[in-house]
C-alpha positions in Angstrom: 188.7 160.8 73.1 190.4 161.7 69.8 191.1 159.6 66.8 193.1 160.2 63.6 191.3 158.3 60.9 192.2 160.4 57.9 190.2 161.1 54.7 187.4 158.6 55.7 186.3 161.1 58.3 185.4 163.6 55.6 183.0 161.0 54.2 181.5 160.3 57.6 181.4 164.0 58.7 181.0 166.1 55.5 181.2 169.8 56.0 183.8 169.7 58.8 187.2 171.3 58.4 190.2 169.0 58.8 193.9 168.7 59.7 196.0 169.5 56.6 198.5 166.7 57.4 196.4 163.7 58.5 193.1 164.8 56.9 191.0 163.9 59.9 188.0 166.2 60.6 188.2 168.6 63.5 185.5 166.9 65.5 187.7 163.9 65.9 191.1 165.5 66.8 192.3 168.4 68.9 193.3 171.5 67.0 196.7 173.3 67.4 195.9 177.0 67.4 198.6 179.4 66.6 198.2 183.2 67.0 198.9 185.6 64.2 197.8 188.7 66.2 196.5 189.6 69.6 193.0 189.1 68.3 193.3 186.1 66.0 194.8 182.7 65.4 194.5 179.8 62.9 194.7 176.1 63.0 195.8 173.8 60.2 197.3 170.9 62.2 195.9 168.7 64.9 198.0 168.4 68.1 199.4 165.0 67.2 200.5 166.1 63.7 202.0 169.2 65.2 204.1 167.1 67.6 205.2 164.8 64.7 206.2 167.6 62.3 209.4 169.5 62.1 209.5 173.3 62.5 209.9 173.7 58.7 206.8 171.4 58.0 204.7 173.3 60.6 205.6 176.6 58.9 204.7 175.3 55.5 201.3 173.9 56.6 200.3 177.1 58.2 201.7 179.4 55.5 200.2 177.3 52.7 196.9 179.1 53.4 197.6 182.0 55.6 200.2 183.7 53.3 197.3 184.8 51.1 195.0 185.9 53.9 197.3 187.8 56.3 199.4 190.9 56.4 203.2 190.8 56.5 203.1 191.6 60.2 200.6 188.8 60.9 202.7 186.4 58.9 205.8 187.4 60.9 203.9 186.9 64.2 202.6 183.5 63.0 206.1 182.3 62.1 207.5 183.6 65.5 204.8 181.7 67.4 205.3 178.5 65.4 209.0 178.6 66.1 208.5 179.4 69.8 206.2 176.4 70.5 
């Protein structure tokens, strides 16, 4: 069972990563993984927040971190995969 409880989850479960939109820790929600290459992917939104977000919002949440970590090709693949979901 999965619950979005927001920032309070960070206090209850310190050290866990969290959804960038609802701030609920990953142990309480399902991740939405998006590939940036054949060998890798990333997750910045939970499935519920993914479904509630527009394409533009999804791209911004994922690029807010990944634009500094990935190559141009990986960023292009990431955006393509966000748009195709």
